[in-house]
C-alpha positions as CSV (number, residue, x, y, z in Angstrom):
1,X,104.4,51.7,51.1
2,X,102.6,51.7,47.7
3,X,105.5,50.3,45.9
4,X,106.1,47.5,48.6
5,X,102.3,46.4,48.1
6,X,102.6,46.4,44.6
7,X,105.4,44.2,44.5
8,X,104.0,41.7,46.6
9,X,100.9,41.8,44.5
10,X,103.3,41.0,41.4
11,X,104.9,38.3,43.0
12,X,101.6,36.5,44.2
13,X,100.4,36.9,40.8
14,X,103.3,35.1,39.3
15,X,102.9,32.2,41.7
16,X,99.2,31.9,41.4
17,X,99.6,31.8,37.3
18,X,102.3,29.0,38.1
19,X,99.6,27.0,40.0
20,X,97.0,27.8,37.2
21,X,99.6,26.1,34.9
22,X,100.0,22.9,36.9
23,X,97.8,19.9,35.5
24,X,95.2,18.8,37.9
25,X,94.4,15.4,39.1
26,X,91.2,15.0,36.8
27,X,92.9,16.6,33.9
28,X,96.0,14.3,34.4
29,X,93.6,11.2,34.2
30,X,92.2,12.5,31.0
31,X,95.8,13.2,30.0
32,X,96.6,9.7,31.2
33,X,93.6,7.7,29.4
34,X,94.0,9.6,26.2
35,X,97.7,8.9,25.9
36,X,97.4,5.2,26.5
37,X,94.6,4.9,23.9
38,X,96.8,6.7,21.6
39,X,100.0,4.8,22.3
40,X,98.1,1.7,22.1
41,X,96.8,2.7,18.6
42,X,100.1,3.6,17.3
43,X,101.4,0.2,18.4
44,X,98.5,-1.2,16.9
45,X,99.2,1.1,13.5
46,X,102.4,-0.6,13.8
47,X,101.7,-4.1,13.7
48,X,99.1,-3.8,11.2
49,X,102.1,-2.2,9.0
50,X,104.0,-5.2,9.9
51,X,101.3,-7.3,8.9
52,X,100.6,-5.5,5.6
53,X,104.4,-5.8,4.8
54,X,104.5,-9.6,5.7
55,X,101.5,-10.3,3.6
56,X,102.8,-8.1,0.8
57,X,106.2,-10.1,0.9
58,X,104.1,-13.3,0.9
59,X,102.6,-12.2,-2.3
60,X,105.7,-11.5,-3.9
61,X,107.2,-15.1,-2.9
62,X,103.8,-16.6,-4.4
63,X,104.5,-14.8,-7.5
64,X,107.9,-15.8,-7.9
65,X,107.0,-19.1,-7.1
66,X,104.3,-18.9,-9.9
67,X,106.8,-17.8,-12.5
68,X,109.8,-20.2,-11.3
69,X,107.1,-23.2,-11.7
70,X,106.2,-22.0,-15.3
71,X,109.6,-21.5,-16.0
72,X,110.8,-24.8,-14.8
73,X,107.8,-26.6,-17.0
74,X,108.7,-24.7,-20.1
75,X,112.5,-25.5,-19.5
76,X,111.8,-29.3,-19.0
77,X,109.9,-29.2,-22.4
78,X,112.5,-27.1,-24.3
79,X,115.4,-29.3,-23.1
80,X,113.4,-32.3,-23.9
81,X,112.9,-31.1,-27.4
82,X,116.4,-30.1,-27.5
83,X,118.0,-33.3,-27.0
84,X,115.4,-35.2,-29.1
85,X,116.7,-32.8,-32.1
86,X,120.5,-33.2,-31.2
87,X,119.9,-37.3,-30.8
88,X,118.0,-37.5,-34.5
89,X,120.5,-35.1,-35.9
90,X,123.5,-37.1,-35.0
91,X,121.5,-40.4,-35.8
92,X,120.8,-38.8,-39.3
93,X,124.0,-36.9,-40.2
94,X,126.7,-38.6,-38.1
95,X,128.1,-35.4,-37.0
96,X,130.0,-35.7,-33.9
97,X,129.1,-32.0,-33.1
98,X,125.5,-33.1,-32.5
99,X,126.3,-35.8,-30.1
100,X,128.7,-33.5,-28.2
101,X,125.7,-31.1,-27.7
102,X,123.7,-33.6,-26.4
103,X,125.9,-34.8,-23.9
104,X,126.8,-31.1,-22.9
105,X,123.5,-30.5,-22.1
106,X,123.2,-34.0,-20.3
107,X,126.0,-33.9,-18.4
108,X,127.0,-30.2,-17.8
109,X,123.9,-28.0,-18.3
110,X,121.5,-30.1,-17.1
111,X,118.6,-27.9,-17.4
112,X,116.3,-30.7,-17.4
113,X,117.3,-31.9,-14.1
114,X,117.5,-28.5,-12.6
115,X,113.7,-27.9,-14.0
116,X,112.9,-31.3,-12.4
117,X,114.3,-30.4,-9.1
118,X,112.3,-26.9,-9.2
119,X,109.1,-28.6,-10.0
120,X,109.9,-31.3,-7.2
121,X,110.3,-28.9,-4.6
122,X,106.7,-27.8,-5.0
123,X,105.0,-30.9,-5.8
124,X,105.5,-32.7,-2.5
125,X,102.7,-34.8,-2.8
126,X,99.4,-35.5,-4.1
127,X,98.6,-35.7,-8.1
128,X,101.3,-33.1,-8.8
129,X,104.1,-35.3,-7.4
130,X,102.6,-38.5,-9.1
131,X,102.5,-36.6,-12.7
132,X,106.1,-35.3,-12.1
133,X,107.3,-38.9,-11.2
134,X,106.0,-40.3,-14.2
135,X,107.3,-37.6,-16.4
136,X,110.7,-38.1,-14.6
137,X,110.3,-41.8,-15.6
138,X,109.4,-41.5,-19.0
139,X,112.2,-38.7,-19.5
140,X,115.1,-41.1,-18.1
141,X,113.5,-43.6,-20.3
142,X,113.8,-41.4,-23.4
143,X,117.2,-40.3,-22.5
144,X,118.4,-44.3,-22.2
145,X,116.9,-44.7,-25.6
146,X,118.7,-41.6,-27.2
147,X,122.0,-43.0,-25.7
148,X,121.4,-46.2,-27.3
149,X,121.0,-44.7,-30.4
150,X,124.2,-42.6,-30.3
151,X,126.2,-45.7,-29.1
152,X,124.7,-47.8,-32.3
153,X,125.8,-45.0,-34.6
154,X,129.4,-44.7,-33.0
155,X,129.8,-48.2,-33.3
156,X,128.5,-48.3,-36.7
157,X,131.2,-45.9,-37.7
158,X,133.9,-47.0,-35.6
159,X,134.2,-43.8,-33.9
160,X,137.0,-43.5,-31.4
161,X,137.6,-41.3,-28.2
162,X,134.6,-41.4,-27.0
163,X,133.5,-40.3,-23.6
164,X,132.5,-43.0,-21.0
165,X,128.9,-42.0,-20.9
166,X,128.8,-43.2,-24.7
167,X,131.1,-46.3,-24.2
168,X,129.1,-47.1,-21.0
169,X,125.7,-47.2,-22.5
170,X,124.7,-51.2,-22.5
171,X,123.7,-52.8,-25.7
172,X,122.3,-56.3,-26.1
173,X,124.2,-59.1,-27.4
174,X,121.8,-59.1,-30.3
175,X,122.2,-55.6,-31.0
176,X,126.3,-56.0,-30.9
177,X,126.1,-58.6,-33.4
178,X,124.5,-56.3,-36.0
179,X,126.2,-55.1,-39.1
180,X,127.1,-51.6,-39.3
181,X,124.1,-50.6,-41.9
182,X,121.6,-52.5,-39.2
183,X,123.0,-50.9,-36.3
184,X,122.2,-47.2,-38.1
185,X,118.7,-48.9,-39.1
186,X,117.8,-49.5,-35.4
187,X,119.4,-46.3,-34.2
188,X,117.2,-44.4,-36.8
189,X,114.5,-46.6,-35.5
190,X,114.7,-45.9,-31.8
191,X,114.4,-42.4,-32.3
192,X,111.8,-42.1,-34.7
193,X,109.4,-45.1,-34.0
194,X,106.1,-44.4,-32.1
195,X,107.1,-45.8,-28.8
196,X,109.5,-43.2,-28.8
197,X,107.2,-40.4,-29.8
198,X,104.5,-42.0,-27.4
199,X,107.1,-41.3,-24.7
200,X,107.6,-37.8,-25.7
201,X,103.9,-37.1,-25.8
202,X,103.5,-38.7,-22.2
203,X,106.3,-36.8,-20.7
204,X,104.6,-33.4,-22.3
205,X,101.4,-34.4,-20.8
206,X,102.3,-35.5,-17.4
207,X,104.7,-32.1,-17.3
208,X,101.5,-29.9,-18.3
209,X,99.3,-32.0,-15.5
210,X,101.9,-31.1,-12.8
211,X,102.4,-27.6,-13.8
212,X,98.8,-27.0,-14.1
213,X,98.1,-28.3,-10.8
214,X,101.0,-26.2,-9.1
215,X,99.7,-23.1,-10.9
216,X,96.6,-23.7,-9.6
217,X,97.4,-24.2,-6.1
218,X,99.8,-21.0,-6.2
219,X,96.8,-19.0,-7.9
220,X,94.5,-20.1,-4.8
221,X,97.3,-19.1,-2.5
222,X,97.6,-15.8,-4.0
223,X,93.9,-15.1,-4.0
224,X,93.9,-16.0,-0.3
225,X,96.9,-13.8,0.4
226,X,95.3,-10.8,-1.5
227,X,92.2,-11.5,0.7
228,X,94.2,-11.4,4.0
229,X,96.3,-8.1,2.7
230,X,92.9,-6.4,2.1
231,X,91.9,-7.1,5.2
232,X,95.0,-6.2,7.1
233,X,94.8,-3.1,4.9
234,X,91.3,-1.9,6.4
235,X,92.3,-2.6,9.7
236,X,95.3,-0.4,9.3
237,X,92.8,2.3,7.9
238,X,90.6,1.8,10.9
239,X,93.7,2.4,13.3
240,X,95.0,5.5,11.8
241,X,91.6,7.0,11.6
242,X,91.0,6.0,15.3
243,X,94.4,7.6,15.9
244,X,93.6,10.7,14.5
245,X,90.1,11.0,16.3
246,X,91.8,10.3,19.6
247,X,94.4,12.8,19.1
248,X,91.8,15.6,17.9
249,X,89.7,14.6,21.1
250,X,92.7,15.0,23.3
251,X,93.7,18.5,21.8
252,X,89.9,19.6,22.0
253,X,89.6,18.6,25.5
254,X,92.9,20.3,26.5
255,X,91.8,23.4,24.7
256,X,88.6,23.6,25.9
257,X,89.0,22.3,29.7
258,X,92.2,23.9,30.6
259,X,94.1,26.4,28.0
260,X,91.1,28.6,27.5
261,X,90.1,28.9,30.9
262,X,93.6,29.6,31.8
263,X,94.0,32.3,29.3
264,X,90.8,33.9,30.4
265,X,91.9,33.7,34.2
266,X,95.4,35.2,33.2
267,X,93.9,38.1,31.9
268,X,91.7,38.6,35.0
269,X,94.5,38.3,37.3
270,X,96.6,40.6,35.4
271,X,93.7,43.4,35.5
272,X,93.2,42.3,39.6
273,X,89.8,41.1,38.7
274,X,87.8,38.3,40.4
275,X,87.9,34.9,38.1
276,X,85.1,33.6,36.3
277,X,84.6,30.0,37.1
278,X,84.9,27.8,33.8
279,X,86.9,24.8,32.4
280,X,87.7,21.7,34.2
281,X,86.4,21.0,37.9
282,X,89.7,21.6,39.1
283,X,90.2,24.9,37.7
284,X,86.9,25.8,39.2
285,X,88.0,24.9,42.6
286,X,91.2,26.9,41.9
287,X,89.2,30.1,41.0
288,X,87.0,29.7,44.0
289,X,90.3,29.5,46.2
290,X,91.5,32.6,44.5
291,X,88.3,34.6,44.5
292,X,88.3,33.9,48.3
293,X,91.8,35.1,48.5
294,X,91.1,38.2,46.5
295,X,88.1,39.0,48.5
296,X,90.3,38.7,51.9
297,X,93.4,40.6,50.5
298,X,90.8,43.1,49.5
299,X,89.4,43.5,52.8
300,X,93.3,43.7,54.5
301,X,95.0,45.9,52.0
302,X,94.2,49.0,53.8
303,X,95.3,47.6,57.4
304,X,98.8,46.6,56.0
305,X,99.3,50.1,54.6
306,X,98.7,51.4,58.2
307,X,100.6,48.7,59.9
308,X,103.6,49.0,57.7
309,X,105.0,45.9,58.6
310,X,106.6,45.0,55.1
311,X,109.9,43.9,54.1
312,X,111.1,46.7,51.6
313,X,113.1,44.1,49.3
314,X,110.5,41.1,49.2
315,X,107.3,42.7,50.3
316,X,106.8,40.1,53.2
317,X,105.9,40.7,56.6
318,X,109.1,42.0,58.5
319,X,110.6,41.3,61.8
320,X,108.3,43.6,63.7
321,X,105.2,42.1,62.4
322,X,106.7,38.5,63.0
323,X,107.1,39.2,66.9
324,X,103.7,40.6,67.1
325,X,102.1,37.6,65.2
326,X,104.3,34.8,66.7
327,X,103.2,36.3,70.1
328,X,99.5,36.3,69.3
329,X,99.6,32.8,67.7
330,X,102.2,31.0,69.7
331,X,100.1,28.3,71.1
332,X,98.2,27.3,68.1
333,X,100.4,27.6,65.2
334,X,103.5,26.0,63.5
335,X,106.6,28.1,63.1
336,X,108.8,27.2,60.2
337,X,112.2,28.6,60.1
338,X,113.6,29.0,56.5
339,X,117.4,29.8,55.9
340,X,118.8,29.9,52.3
341,X,121.8,27.6,52.0
342,X,125.2,29.1,51.1
343,X,123.5,32.6,50.4
344,X,126.8,34.5,50.7
345,X,128.0,32.6,47.6
346,X,125.2,34.3,45.7
347,X,126.3,37.7,46.3
348,X,130.3,36.7,46.0
349,X,129.7,35.1,42.8
350,X,126.7,36.6,40.9
351,X,126.8,39.9,42.9
352,X,124.2,41.5,45.1
353,X,121.6,42.1,42.5
354,X,121.4,38.4,41.7
355,X,121.4,38.0,45.8
356,X,118.4,40.2,45.9
357,X,116.7,38.2,42.9
358,X,117.3,35.1,44.9
359,X,115.7,36.5,47.9
360,X,112.7,37.7,46.1
361,X,112.1,34.4,44.5
362,X,112.2,32.6,47.8
363,X,109.8,35.2,49.5
364,X,107.5,34.8,46.3
365,X,107.6,31.0,46.4
366,X,106.9,30.6,50.3
367,X,104.1,33.3,50.1
368,X,102.5,31.4,47.1
369,X,103.0,27.8,48.7
370,X,101.0,28.6,52.1
371,X,97.6,29.3,53.1
372,X,96.1,32.9,52.9
373,X,95.6,32.7,56.7
374,X,99.4,32.2,57.3
375,X,102.1,34.5,57.7
376,X,105.1,34.7,55.7
377,X,108.0,37.0,57.1
378,X,111.5,38.0,56.3
379,X,113.3,38.1,59.6
380,X,116.8,38.5,58.8
381,X,118.7,38.8,55.6
382,X,118.6,35.3,54.2
383,X,116.3,34.3,56.9
384,X,112.5,33.8,56.5
385,X,109.6,32.5,58.8
386,X,106.3,31.1,58.3
387,X,103.6,31.3,60.9
388,X,100.8,28.7,60.2
389,X,97.9,29.6,62.1
390,X,95.7,26.8,63.5
391,X,98.6,24.1,63.0
392,X,99.2,20.8,65.0
393,X,101.5,18.0,64.7
394,X,98.8,16.2,62.5
395,X,99.7,18.7,59.8
396,X,103.3,17.3,59.7
397,X,102.8,15.5,56.1
398,X,101.0,18.5,54.8
399,X,103.9,20.8,56.0
400,X,106.6,18.5,54.5
401,X,104.8,18.2,51.0
402,X,104.6,21.9,50.8
403,X,108.3,22.6,51.8
404,X,109.3,19.8,49.1
405,X,107.4,21.6,46.5
406,X,108.9,24.7,47.6
407,X,112.6,23.1,47.4
408,X,112.0,21.7,44.0
409,X,110.6,24.9,42.6
410,X,113.6,26.8,43.9
411,X,116.1,24.1,42.4
412,X,114.5,24.7,39.0
413,X,116.6,26.9,36.9
414,X,114.3,27.6,33.8
415,X,113.5,31.1,35.2
416,X,117.1,32.2,34.8
417,X,117.9,32.2,38.5
418,X,120.6,29.8,40.0
419,X,119.4,26.9,41.9
420,X,118.7,27.7,45.1
421,X,118.6,25.1,48.3
422,X,117.0,25.7,51.7
423,X,117.2,24.4,55.4
424,X,114.1,24.4,57.5
425,X,113.3,24.0,60.9
426,X,109.9,23.2,62.4
427,X,108.2,23.4,65.8
428,X,104.6,23.0,66.7
429,X,103.0,25.5,69.6
430,X,100.8,24.2,72.4
431,X,99.2,25.8,75.4
432,X,102.4,25.6,77.5
433,X,104.5,27.6,74.5
434,X,106.3,30.7,75.0
435,X,107.4,33.2,72.0
436,X,111.0,32.5,72.9
437,X,110.3,28.8,73.4
438,X,108.7,28.0,70.4
439,X,111.5,30.0,68.3
440,X,114.3,28.1,70.0
441,X,112.8,24.7,69.2
442,X,112.2,25.8,65.6
443,X,115.9,27.2,65.6
444,X,117.3,24.0,67.0
445,X,115.6,21.7,64.4
446,X,116.9,24.3,62.0
447,X,120.5,23.7,63.6
448,X,119.9,20.2,63.1
449,X,119.1,20.3,59.4
450,X,122.4,22.0,58.6
451,X,124.2,19.7,60.9
452,X,123.2,17.0,58.7
453,X,124.1,18.9,55.5
454,X,121.4,21.5,54.5
455,X,118.8,21.3,51.8
456,X,116.2,19.6,53.9
457,X,114.1,20.2,56.8
458,X,113.6,18.9,60.4
459,X,110.6,18.8,62.8
460,X,111.7,19.5,66.5
461,X,109.4,17.1,67.9
462,X,111.2,14.2,65.9
463,X,114.8,15.4,67.3
464,X,116.5,12.8,69.8
465,X,116.0,13.9,73.2
466,X,119.6,14.8,73.9
467,X,119.7,17.2,70.8
468,X,116.6,18.8,71.6
469,X,117.7,19.5,75.0
470,X,120.9,21.6,73.9
């Protein structure tokens, strides 16, 4: 008898510990709010990171544009000087190599055109565009003057096998009528006179003016971009700190309101002592319920020992106790019959030891799921009954919820046991109920559950008339 009582107490203890570990509604609300805030902060951090990355990339783009603009301005000036040098050398030395170098730069390399296109891509309007346009005009005029000088030299020297760009250069009739010596003199004057030099200086000034405006604009963009970048970095730092604070707060709330009180309750339950209220309000309510049950159990322990109405394996009330209790409460209770689905397979497939473990698990789950003033009994091999006192059909949803929780718990295999299904039939007693009549109603409801495929429940008062009359 003592061993049976100890076994029942151990199973009740495990069931209560399981309840203590369940997250209560208020704690779920705290968990939900902190999780939503934390998730929002994570999204904010990711957005801020994206903005920082985008702004940093924009800064790199501006720096590249800055370098490209400066390089284009320098290339334009260097190319202009190179073309002037080659044109003057050809006029002075008459060496065809310099003419070829000049034409190769104009027609093939075209560094001048590339530089002008780069600058033009940044100088879309305003003073920069106006300066660049003037520089381009002066550069074209200078190139035309240089080509005229080259053409005059080739004519004075009677050079042949010339490219179309040279032979196609236009000269006036007066220029064509000049003697060879005069043509050389005119060519020399074209690339050395004041007008030529003024055009070169004008090109240099206009290019510098254009590049200066572009560089200033890019520097201003870079400064603005850096200001935005600093702001986004500060925003990112704020979100990271806020996320850390929320995470820490969540951890502290969970520890102080749930984990520590549960640890203390667990020790008290294992020692068989009443619980000390503490932690979240839901835990305090559960503590009160446990202490009430603790007091009731203490008062009824001796009577249970004398009555000897306990099942040897599960520690639940046995068939004898069930018969007496059902007779006493037949008119004001709900009778719940529970069969384990395909129980024979557990014995055949896993052995009788596993079958016994399944019976114990079902018994402990039923015992932990109903009120302390309800009676949970084992009335057969794999058959159980629960007598819910002071229960009427108005508790239909409450009973259904309890059965759903029992079924869900038994389907869970994390405790090392196989998944267990149960079939349930429920009947409510009234002033006209007899013991056999109430049992037969619950049994017909149980039969209907099995007929419909098992693993469920049926209320007798919800059965069709023809089935309930069978």
